[in-house]
MDTraj code that builds the backbone (N, CA, C; nanometers):
import mdtraj as md
import numpy as np

residues = "MET LYS ILE THR PHE LYS PRO TRP GLU GLU VAL ILE ILE HIS GLU SER LEU HIS TYR SER ILE GLU ASP LEU ILE LYS ASN GLN SER LEU GLY VAL GLN PRO GLY GLY LEU ALA PRO PRO LEU ARG TRP ALA GLU GLY VAL ALA PHE SER SER GLN ALA MET PRO PRO THR ARG GLU VAL VAL ARG GLU GLN LEU GLU GLY LYS VAL HIS LEU GLY SER VAL SER TRP ALA PRO MET LEU LYS TYR LYS ASN VAL ILE PRO ILE LYS ASP ILE ASN ALA LYS ILE PRO VAL ILE ASN VAL SER ALA ASN ALA VAL LEU CYS GLU VAL ALA LYS GLU LEU LYS LYS GLN ILE GLN GLU".split()
xyz = np.array([
    [14.7672, 23.6469, 18.0583],
    [14.6196, 23.7012, 17.9930],
    [14.5919, 23.8338, 18.0791],
    [14.4997, 23.8703, 17.9982],
    [14.4579, 24.0124, 18.0091],
    [14.2704, 23.9902, 18.0185],
    [14.2113, 24.0568, 18.1424],
    [14.0641, 24.0376, 18.1537],
    [14.0453, 24.1748, 18.1926],
    [13.9175, 24.2186, 18.1330],
    [13.8780, 24.3260, 18.1227],
    [13.7324, 24.3222, 18.1657],
    [13.7115, 24.4061, 18.2824],
    [13.5467, 24.4237, 18.2855],
    [13.5125, 24.5333, 18.2390],
    [13.3999, 24.5604, 18.1565],
    [13.3760, 24.6671, 18.1384],
    [13.2035, 24.6811, 18.1309],
    [13.1685, 24.7454, 18.2365],
    [12.9960, 24.7663, 18.2610],
    [12.9237, 24.8430, 18.1503],
    [12.8173, 24.8057, 18.1584],
    [12.7414, 24.9075, 18.0446],
    [12.7638, 25.0369, 18.0973],
    [12.7814, 25.1407, 17.9884],
    [12.7634, 25.2848, 18.0086],
    [12.6363, 25.3426, 17.9990],
    [12.5555, 25.2810, 17.9204],
    [12.4339, 25.3270, 17.8753],
    [12.3277, 25.2243, 17.8689],
    [12.1837, 25.2466, 17.9314],
    [12.0778, 25.1453, 17.9201],
    [11.9523, 25.2351, 17.8440],
    [11.9618, 25.2041, 17.7071],
    [11.8307, 25.2677, 17.6441],
    [11.6976, 25.1549, 17.6389],
    [11.6200, 25.2231, 17.7268],
    [11.4894, 25.1491, 17.7028],
    [11.3814, 25.2074, 17.6171],
    [11.3546, 25.1478, 17.5488],
    [11.2460, 25.2119, 17.4276],
    [11.1230, 25.2272, 17.4688],
    [11.0905, 25.1046, 17.5447],
    [10.9035, 25.1148, 17.6115],
    [10.9087, 25.0768, 17.7322],
    [10.8747, 25.1649, 17.7819],
    [10.8401, 25.1077, 17.9678],
    [10.6916, 25.1091, 17.9919],
    [10.6647, 24.9893, 18.0278],
    [10.5154, 24.9174, 18.0854],
    [10.5096, 24.9328, 18.2078],
    [10.4160, 25.0249, 18.2869],
    [10.4300, 25.0166, 18.4284],
    [10.2833, 24.9783, 18.4595],
    [10.2721, 24.8933, 18.5589],
    [10.1666, 24.8123, 18.5594],
    [10.1525, 24.8098, 18.7292],
    [10.0373, 24.7995, 18.7894],
    [10.0323, 24.7346, 18.9323],
    [10.0762, 24.6062, 18.9538],
    [10.1218, 24.5641, 19.0942],
    [10.1779, 24.4380, 19.0768],
    [10.0978, 24.3291, 19.0333],
    [9.9772, 24.3472, 19.0659],
    [9.8880, 24.2590, 19.0279],
    [9.8527, 24.1780, 18.8652],
    [9.8779, 24.3242, 18.7982],
    [9.8743, 24.3242, 18.6557],
    [9.9678, 24.2646, 18.6143],
    [10.1278, 24.2630, 18.6584],
    [10.2127, 24.2380, 18.6146],
    [10.2612, 24.0897, 18.6308],
    [10.1903, 24.0639, 18.7662],
    [10.1519, 23.8982, 18.7940],
    [10.1205, 23.8192, 18.6791],
    [9.9781, 23.9005, 18.6359],
    [9.8869, 23.8374, 18.5681],
    [9.9701, 23.8236, 18.4097],
    [10.0093, 23.9167, 18.3452],
    [10.0908, 23.9111, 18.2633],
    [10.2256, 23.8176, 18.2234],
    [10.2592, 23.7992, 18.3440],
    [10.4014, 23.7112, 18.3702],
    [10.3630, 23.5619, 18.3930],
    [10.2254, 23.5392, 18.4236],
    [10.2024, 23.4055, 18.4231],
    [10.1289, 23.3531, 18.3256],
    [10.0531, 23.4754, 18.2145],
    [9.9823, 23.4119, 18.0864],
    [10.0663, 23.2907, 18.0098],
    [9.9973, 23.2078, 17.9909],
    [10.0365, 23.0755, 17.9334],
    [10.0733, 22.9840, 18.0288],
    [10.0981, 23.0075, 18.1527],
    [10.1556, 22.9024, 18.2750],
    [10.0804, 22.7919, 18.2854],
    [10.1290, 22.6575, 18.2574],
    [10.0493, 22.5332, 18.2879],
    [10.0279, 22.5316, 18.4243],
    [9.9043, 22.4847, 18.4575],
    [9.8703, 22.4528, 18.6129],
    [9.9948, 22.3790, 18.6662],
    [10.0169, 22.4208, 18.8027],
    [10.1388, 22.3648, 18.8532],
    [10.2857, 22.4158, 18.8379],
    [10.2772, 22.4883, 18.7367],
    [10.3929, 22.5334, 18.6278],
    [10.5044, 22.6412, 18.6989],
    [10.5800, 22.6956, 18.6330],
    [10.7010, 22.7772, 18.6587],
    [10.6922, 22.8828, 18.5575],
    [10.6423, 23.0230, 18.5703],
    [10.6290, 23.0883, 18.5077],
    [10.7893, 23.1854, 18.4598],
    [10.7913, 23.2157, 18.3641],
    [10.9359, 23.3084, 18.3590],
    [10.9646, 23.4002, 18.4787],
    [11.1086, 23.4142, 18.5168],
    [11.1084, 23.4874, 18.6688],
    [11.1258, 23.6323, 18.6085],
    [11.0903, 23.7209, 18.7210],
    [11.0759, 23.8453, 18.7462],
    [11.2001, 23.8883, 18.8163],
    [11.2576, 23.9917, 18.7900],
    [11.3858, 24.0350, 18.8610],
    [11.3275, 24.1761, 18.9689],
    [11.4248, 24.1700, 19.0668],
    [11.3614, 24.2773, 19.1638],
    [11.5094, 24.3434, 19.2315],
    [11.4773, 24.4957, 19.2303],
    [11.5965, 24.5627, 19.2946],
    [11.5110, 24.6892, 19.3255],
    [11.5435, 24.7705, 19.4014],
    [11.5027, 24.8992, 19.4766],
    [11.3794, 24.9032, 19.4699],
    [11.3193, 24.8066, 19.5422],
    [11.1663, 24.8267, 19.5416],
    [11.0835, 24.8346, 19.4076],
    [11.1120, 24.7405, 19.3010],
    [11.0797, 24.7295, 19.1536],
    [11.0631, 24.5777, 19.1064],
    [10.9488, 24.5155, 19.0782],
    [10.9758, 24.3828, 18.9876],
    [10.9611, 24.4576, 18.8755],
    [11.0765, 24.3663, 18.7835],
    [11.0519, 24.3957, 18.6579],
    [11.1142, 24.2633, 18.5685],
    [11.0719, 24.2735, 18.4279],
    [11.1038, 24.1948, 18.3372],
    [11.1383, 24.2453, 18.2131],
    [11.2202, 24.2457, 18.1234],
    [11.2821, 24.2964, 18.0159],
    [11.3005, 24.2140, 17.8788],
    [11.2650, 24.2731, 17.7780],
    [11.2867, 24.2279, 17.6406],
    [11.4042, 24.3013, 17.5714],
    [11.5165, 24.2237, 17.5527],
    [11.6416, 24.2956, 17.4633],
    [11.5785, 24.2672, 17.3026],
    [11.6662, 24.3871, 17.2577],
    [11.6444, 24.4257, 17.1071],
    [11.7090, 24.3132, 17.0163],
    [11.6540, 24.2602, 16.9268],
    [11.7145, 24.1707, 16.8297],
    [11.8758, 24.1998, 16.8134],
    [11.9637, 24.0935, 16.8037],
    [12.1014, 24.1316, 16.7947],
    [12.1359, 24.1635, 16.6538],
    [12.0665, 24.2835, 16.5817],
    [12.1385, 24.3058, 16.4535],
    [12.2408, 24.3979, 16.4500],
    [12.3117, 24.3978, 16.3439],
    [12.4294, 24.4270, 16.3443],
    [12.4417, 24.5717, 16.4387],
    [12.3592, 24.6703, 16.4101],
    [12.3722, 24.8049, 16.4462],
    [12.3733, 24.7808, 16.6309],
    [12.2776, 24.6847, 16.6859],
    [12.2665, 24.6680, 16.7988],
    [12.3635, 24.6170, 16.8563],
    [12.4258, 24.5353, 16.7984],
    [12.5709, 24.4532, 16.8432],
    [12.6805, 24.5638, 16.8679],
    [12.6952, 24.6481, 16.7437],
    [12.7870, 24.7620, 16.7691],
    [12.7840, 24.8478, 16.8434],
    [12.6477, 24.8780, 16.9074],
    [12.6118, 24.9828, 17.0372],
    [12.6624, 24.8813, 17.1538],
    [12.6354, 24.7634, 17.1551],
    [12.6569, 24.6915, 17.2735],
    [12.8133, 24.7107, 17.2914],
    [12.8917, 24.6733, 17.1772],
    [13.0619, 24.6758, 17.2251],
    [13.0819, 24.7947, 17.2414],
    [13.0107, 24.9194, 17.2144],
    [13.0574, 25.0485, 17.2699],
    [12.9988, 25.0759, 17.3937],
    [12.9507, 24.9971, 17.4845],
    [12.8922, 25.0069, 17.5957],
    [12.7259, 25.0564, 17.6109],
    [12.6549, 25.0764, 17.5135],
    [12.5313, 25.0840, 17.5272],
    [12.4272, 24.9579, 17.4912],
    [12.3252, 24.9344, 17.5924],
    [12.2429, 24.8266, 17.6115],
    [12.1104, 24.8801, 17.5567],
    [12.0631, 24.7900, 17.4667],
    [11.9318, 24.8483, 17.4111],
    [11.8045, 24.7553, 17.4665],
    [11.7273, 24.7653, 17.5358],
    [11.6070, 24.7276, 17.6035],
    [11.4915, 24.7751, 17.5038],
    [11.4132, 24.6650, 17.4421],
    [11.3128, 24.6843, 17.3969],
    [11.1698, 24.7114, 17.4426],
    [11.1435, 24.6508, 17.5416],
    [11.0520, 24.6926, 17.6438],
    [11.0974, 24.6386, 17.7960],
    [11.0365, 24.7265, 17.8924],
    [11.0499, 24.6642, 18.0583],
    [10.9147, 24.6742, 18.0838],
    [10.8865, 24.5970, 18.1248],
    [10.7484, 24.5522, 18.2391],
    [10.7835, 24.5833, 18.3407],
    [10.7147, 24.6424, 18.4327],
    [10.7692, 24.6645, 18.5806],
    [10.6371, 24.7080, 18.6727],
    [10.6656, 24.6690, 18.7817],
    [10.5591, 24.7236, 18.8901],
    [10.6236, 24.7720, 19.0290],
    [10.5848, 24.8498, 19.1057],
    [10.6269, 24.8660, 19.2568],
    [10.6181, 24.7178, 19.3366],
    [10.6921, 24.6889, 19.3877],
    [10.6881, 24.6004, 19.5084],
    [10.7770, 24.6120, 19.5983],
    [10.7573, 24.6748, 19.7048],
    [10.8337, 24.7269, 19.8228],
    [10.9053, 24.6223, 19.8740],
    [10.8645, 24.5078, 19.9123],
    [10.9556, 24.4096, 19.9774],
    [10.9771, 24.3007, 19.8921],
    [11.1004, 24.2557, 19.8913],
    [11.1463, 24.1454, 19.8026],
    [11.0694, 24.0064, 19.8680],
    [11.0590, 23.9147, 19.7660],
    [10.9881, 23.7531, 19.7765],
    [11.0607, 23.7036, 19.6755],
    [11.1019, 23.5637, 19.7206],
    [11.1725, 23.5137, 19.6424],
    [11.0823, 23.4386, 19.5182],
    [10.9568, 23.4139, 19.5449],
    [10.8425, 23.3407, 19.4732],
    [10.7308, 23.4108, 19.5080],
    [10.6226, 23.4120, 19.3961],
    [10.5019, 23.4878, 19.3947],
    [10.4120, 23.3774, 19.3486],
    [10.3268, 23.3386, 19.4574],
    [10.2311, 23.2390, 19.4023],
    [10.1137, 23.2862, 19.3215],
    [10.0799, 23.1860, 19.2376],
    [9.9731, 23.2037, 19.1490],
    [9.8716, 23.0951, 19.2129],
    [9.7798, 23.1165, 19.3280],
    [9.6919, 23.0441, 19.3740],
    [9.5997, 22.9644, 19.2492],
    [9.5265, 23.0382, 19.1836],
    [9.4085, 22.9615, 19.1252],
    [9.4723, 22.8745, 19.0045],
    [9.6140, 22.8779, 18.9803],
    [9.6365, 22.7782, 18.8878],
    [9.7332, 22.6814, 18.9627],
    [9.7739, 22.7307, 19.0575],
    [9.8753, 22.6436, 19.1622],
    [10.0318, 22.6601, 19.0862],
    [10.0754, 22.7614, 19.0387],
    [10.1797, 22.7915, 18.9793],
    [10.2673, 22.8870, 19.0515],
    [10.3859, 22.8916, 19.0309],
    [10.4901, 23.0003, 19.0812],
    [10.5623, 23.1065, 18.9983],
    [10.5726, 23.2099, 19.0089],
    [10.6770, 23.3216, 18.9409],
    [10.8037, 23.3274, 19.0326],
    [10.8960, 23.2879, 18.9901],
    [11.0246, 23.2825, 19.0607],
    [11.0695, 23.4454, 19.0683],
    [11.1338, 23.5105, 19.1728],
    [11.1915, 23.6472, 19.1550],
    [11.3275, 23.6216, 19.2002],
    [11.3909, 23.7170, 19.1263],
    [11.5343, 23.6950, 19.1319],
    [11.5865, 23.8416, 19.1849],
    [11.6610, 23.8234, 19.3142],
    [11.7227, 23.9715, 19.3834],
    [11.8224, 24.0031, 19.2969],
    [11.8615, 24.1209, 19.1970],
    [11.9364, 24.1428, 19.1378],
    [11.9944, 24.2996, 19.2064],
    [11.9854, 24.3127, 19.3562],
    [12.0134, 24.4198, 19.4034],
    [12.1797, 24.4325, 19.3939],
    [12.2271, 24.3156, 19.3765],
    [12.3971, 24.3650, 19.3751],
    [12.4437, 24.3821, 19.2178],
    [12.3368, 24.3908, 19.1468],
    [12.3917, 24.4350, 18.9997],
    [12.3785, 24.5813, 19.0075],
    [12.4656, 24.6652, 18.9985],
    [12.4462, 24.8196, 19.0061],
    [12.3988, 24.8649, 18.8471],
    [12.3943, 24.7958, 18.7853],
    [12.3294, 24.8464, 18.6544],
    [12.1965, 24.8363, 18.6636],
    [12.1424, 24.7181, 18.6944],
    [12.0098, 24.7014, 18.7091],
    [11.9364, 24.7782, 18.8514],
    [12.0159, 24.7928, 18.9271],
    [11.9550, 24.8939, 19.0394],
    [11.9591, 25.0454, 18.9752],
    [12.0192, 25.0817, 18.9341],
    [12.0164, 25.1974, 18.8341],
    [11.8930, 25.2131, 18.7566],
    [11.8410, 25.0889, 18.6764],
    [11.7523, 25.0888, 18.5906],
    [11.6216, 25.1196, 18.6685],
    [11.6144, 24.9993, 18.7861],
    [11.5109, 25.0435, 18.8652],
    [11.4782, 25.1524, 18.9215],
    [11.5796, 25.2247, 18.9754],
    [11.5521, 25.3471, 19.0179],
    [11.5146, 25.4641, 18.9073],
    [11.5521, 25.4524, 18.7896],
    [11.4799, 25.5343, 18.6864],
    [11.3632, 25.4975, 18.6569],
    [11.2956, 25.3584, 18.6891],
    [11.1573, 25.3152, 18.6541],
    [11.1030, 25.3763, 18.7588],
    [11.1266, 25.4065, 18.8911],
    [11.0632, 25.4517, 19.0157],
    [11.0231, 25.6015, 18.9973],
    [11.1130, 25.6734, 18.9229],
    [11.1074, 25.8310, 18.8783],
    [10.9806, 25.8411, 18.8142],
    [10.9666, 25.7687, 18.7019],
    [10.8318, 25.7624, 18.6466],
    [10.6981, 25.8051, 18.7107],
    [10.7246, 25.7006, 18.8380],
    [10.5900, 25.7313, 18.9109],
    [10.5524, 25.8757, 18.9860],
    [10.6929, 25.9206, 19.0006],
    [10.6906, 26.0528, 19.0641],
    [10.6637, 26.1687, 18.9718],
    [10.6764, 26.1454, 18.8514],
    [10.6633, 26.2457, 18.7355],
    [10.4862, 26.2890, 18.7282],
])
top = md.Topology()
chain = top.add_chain()
for i, resn in enumerate(residues, 1):
    res = top.add_residue(resn, chain, resSeq=i)
    for name in ("N", "CA", "C"):
        top.add_atom(name, md.element.get_by_symbol(name[0]), res)
traj = md.Trajectory(xyz[None], top)
């Protein structure tokens, strides 16, 4: 048996949506019922983010097989310290935060997002 590990060679972000952490939390918690759980955020390199993949069209799948991943949009905000959950006090809900620091590709994405602040 042969097992091959082939990490992404390129991540293409079509839309970068930079927010304050407060606005990212508001956006992430839209539609969450009181006492509920919002979709999780990811965290790496001092950045909290969520992403939307492109629909799996023939072209997108072909490029994925060639090592390119397309993200339709990435919503993000600086968040210097990792927290595993962000409470939303006014509706008694929570946003889980997943530490993806062990994922080299997502760390590189976070680094590139941070560069947008410095430009």
